N, C-alpha and C positions, 0 to 999 in steps of 0.2 A: 481727587477733584476738590478745588477750593470753592466753597459755596459763598455767594454774596450775602452779606449780612445787612438786613434793612436797618437804617438808623432809627434811633428813638424818635417817636412822633410820626412815624410812617406806618402804613399797613398794607399788606397783601396785594392782591391782583389788580386793584384799581389804582395803585401807586399814589394813594392819598398822602399828602405831605411832601411829595417830590416836586421839584421845580426843574424844568428843562430849558436851557438856553440853546437856541439854534442859530449859529452864525452861517447863513446860507450864501453861497457864491452866486446864486441866481434867485429870482422871485420864487417863493414857495407857494404852490397852489393852495388856496384856502381849503379845498376839499381834502388835501393831504393832512393838514392840521386837524380838521374836523374828524377825520378818520381816526387819528391817534387819540383825540379827546373822547370819542365814542368808545374806543376800546379800553382806554385807561382814564375813566372819568375823574379820578382824583388828581391827575397830573396837571400841573400848571405849566403852560408853554409860552415862551417869549421868543419871537423870531426877529432877527436883524440881518439885513443884507450887507455882507462884507466880502471882499475879495479874498481868494485863497491865501495869499501871502501877507495879508494884514496881520499885525502881531500885537497891537495894543488892545488888551481886553478891557480896559477901563474907560474907553471912549463913550460907550453907551450905557454901561452898567456901573453903578456906584459900588464902592467896596462894601457898603452896608447891604446892598442887594446880593452881592456875590456870596455873602455869608449863608444864604438860604438855598443856593444852587446845588443840586445833587447830580445833575446830568448835563453834560456839555457836548454839543455837536459842533465841530470846528474844522477849519483847514489848518491854520497855524497859530491861532490865538489861544495861548495857554496861560492861565493866571498863576500867580505865585501860590505856593501851598498854604501860607497863612491867610490868604484872602478867601479860601474856599474850604472851610473846615468840614462841611457836610458832603463835599463832592465825592461821588463813588465811581462814576463811569464817564469816560471821555470817548466819544465816537469821532474818529477822523474821517475826512473825505478822501484821503489818499490810501493807496495800497501799501505804500512805504511809510515808515515812522522815523526815518533817519533825521528828518528836520526837527523833530521834537524830543528825541530820546535823551538829549543832554539837558533838557529843561529840569529845574528842581522838582517840579510836580511828578515827573517820572522817576527821577533818581532818588528822591527823598521820601516818597510816600508809597502806599500800596493801592492807590487809585487805579482802577482797571482802565487801561488804554487799549482801544480796539481799532483796527484798521478797516478800510473799505475793501479788503481783499475779497475778490470775487466779482466786483462790479465791472472790472476792466476786461475780464476774460474774453467775452464775445468780440468786442471791437478790436482789441489788440491782436487776437488770433487772426482776425481778418487782415489786419495790417501786415502781420508777419508773413502770412501766406501770399497775400497779394504782391508784396514787394519782392518776395522770392520768385514767384511766378513771372513777375514783370522782368526780372533779370534773366530768368531761364528762356523767356520767349522774346528777348531783345526789345522789349517795349521802350526803355529809355532811348535806345538807338533809333527806333522808328519815329519816336516823338521829335527827336532832333531833326531827322530827315524831313518830317512833315513841315517843321518850321522853315526848312531850307527849300521846300517844294521839290524834294528829290525822291524818286522812286527807285529803290535799290533793295533787293531782297537778300537776306542773310542765307548762307549755305545751310542745308539741313543739318549738317554736322555741328553747327553752332547752337542748335536749339534742342534742349532736353526737356522732356516732360517729367512729372513728379513720380510716376509709377515705379515702384521698386526702390526709390531713393530712401535714404535714412536720415531722419532728423534727430539730432541730439538736443535734449532739453536740459539746460544747466539750471536747475532749480525747478523741481516738479511741484509747484504750487498751483493755485487756481488758474493763473494765466497759462502756465505750461501745460496744464491738463486740458484746457480748451484748445490750445494749439495742437495737442496730440489728437484730440477728437477730429478736428478738421483735416489734419494731415493724414490720419488713418482713412478718412473718407476718400482721399485722393489716391490711396493705394501706397502710402508711404509706411516705412518701418520706423518704430519709435525706440530710442534709447533714452533713459532717464537718469539724471544724476541728482542725488539728494545729499544733504549735509550729513544725515545719519543713515545707517544701513536700513533698508526696507526688505527684509528677508522673508517675511511672512505675508499672507494675504491681509491679515489684520493690520499690519504695520503700513501697508500700502494705501489704506483708506485715508480719505481727507474729510475731516469733520468741519472745515470752515465753510462759510457761505458760498453756495453755488446756485445760480439761476436754474430753475427746474428743467431737467432734461439736457443740461449742458455739462461740460467738463468731463472729468473721469473720477468721480467720487470713490469708486471701488478700486482704482488703480489697475485696470484691466488692459490698457492699451500698450504699455511698453513690452517689448520682447526681451529687453535686457535692462537691468537696474545696476547702477554704479554708485559708489560713495567712496570717500577717502582719497584714492589715487586719481587725481584729475587727469593726468596724462594718459592713463589707460582708457578713460572715457573718450578723451579727445582723439585718440588713435584708433577708435573702434569703427572706422569706416563711415564717417559722417559726411553727408552732402550739404546739410544745413545745420548750423549750430545756433540755437536760440538761447540768448542770455536772459534769464528771468529770475536771477537771485537778488536779494535785497543788498543795498550798500551798507556794509559793516566794516569794522577794522580788518576782519578776516578776508573780505572780498575786495577791498581796495587794491587796485592794480593786480587783480587775480590773473588777468590775461595779458601777456607780453610776448616778446620775441620767441621765447622757448615754446610757449603754448601755440603760437601761430605755426611754428615749425612742426608741431605735433599734428597740425591739420593739413600739412602740405601734401600728404599722400593722396587725398581726395580733392585737394584744392577747395576746401570747404567754404561755403558761403556763410558769412557771419551776420546774425541779426541781433541787435542790442535794443531791447525795449525796457531795460532795467534802469541803470544809472551810468552816466558817462565815465566816472572815475574807476569803474570796474576794469576798464581797458586802459592800457598805456597807449595814449594817442599816437605818439611818435612811432611806436612799434607797429601799430595798426597801419599807419600811412606807409611804412616801409614794406609791410606784408602785401598791401594792395598794389603798390607800384611795382614790386618785384614779381607779382603773380603768384606769391606763396599761397594766397587764398584767392578764390575766383571773383569775390566781390563782397560788399557789405551793405546792409540796410541799417541805418542808425536813426533812431528817434531821440536819442540822448547823446550828448557829446561832452568832452572835457577839453577845454572849458565850455560852459553853457551860460548864455547863448554863445554860439560859435561866431567869433568876430569876423568882420569883413577882412579878406586877405589871408585868412588862416589856410595853410596848405591842405587841410583835410577837405576843403571845398572842392579842390581840383584833383584829389586822389583818383586813381583809376577805379572804375566800376563801383562807385559808391552812390547810394541813394540816401539823402539826408532830409529828414522832416523835423520841424521845430517842437519836439516833445508834444506831439499831437495825437499819438496812436491811441490814447485812452479816451479821446473825445467821442461822445455819443449823446444823442438826445435822450437816451434811456439812463444815463449815468446817475442823475439825481434820484430818479425813481428807485433805482437799485440800492442806493445808499439809504434811502428811507425804509426800504424793506429790511435791511440789516438792522437799522435802528429799531423798527417794530419788533423784529425777532428778539433783539437783546432786551428791549423793554419788557417783553413777556418773560424772559428768563430772569431778569432782575426782580420782577414782581413775585416770582416763585422761589427766589433765593438760589437760583441755579448758576452754574458757570456760564460766562458770556462767550459768544463765538468771536473769532478773529482777535482774541486777546493777545497783545504783544508780550512775548517772553522777556522778562527783565534781564535775564542772563544772556540770551542770544541777541537781543536788540531788535527783534522782528517778530 
């Protein structure tokens, strides 16, 4: 474990000498700031309202001020290393870090970069299950019939419930673990695929942030665990494949024609809530239109935004939403809980949660 070293001029649990800059994508409740100040009375806090993809960190804060910042909460605003000599901890609003891992601050320093991994699990799991069930129960078809004022009932053989079906979760992180919890409650079987082997109960635990009572922190839900050979996992009898891996050079175009053929035996339904480029789009369209897979729910696409006229819009049995599965009124509150958790760890010189691995890139 790498412990956080407090910089000179700072002290202990009140975080005296620390300055936090919060680039908030929505108004920050005054009571939230007051709560942090009460818990860490030595901490100086400056809040600015900025959109997630704003990238210029010098619009509101001078380079002289940046010299004193030790903690940054941000979407995409990442200062240059030389501008922040005291910076120790960056808290992202996103679960993924692919949009910032090429920044010099990440590549050239040891500043801790932490994701919002865990805040998306509840709402994204609901999106995954609701879109899958919508397909299974012919909801898109019935909505279209409603617009046409047409009463026509599908045959019973066309409608399958979830009991006894198998969901394969490609990337068993916080989102995948909450999907597993909800799917298990529906009577589904869980197969998990992880980057590294998880052969022991200890290795199956998840130490990242999880809202209390949710997810699968002990790794108890999967009946089978896979790693290494992706095709063995894809061929394991999946009715639903949930893609929840980060986008890295290793996962770019991870799924293409060969992988969709591996899913053909069960005509697996594919759900992508990760990043669009993990899938080869042309191969996905081919698999949908040929019936190799039974359908897909896509919250992310490649390209994104998906342009007007793109053939993916009209592919068979596809549900597309505009990268919205992570939206929730509780999102900001959960990010602030991660921040509070990590501020406590920082004050005690402990390892931070959700810290991005510089070797793996997530």
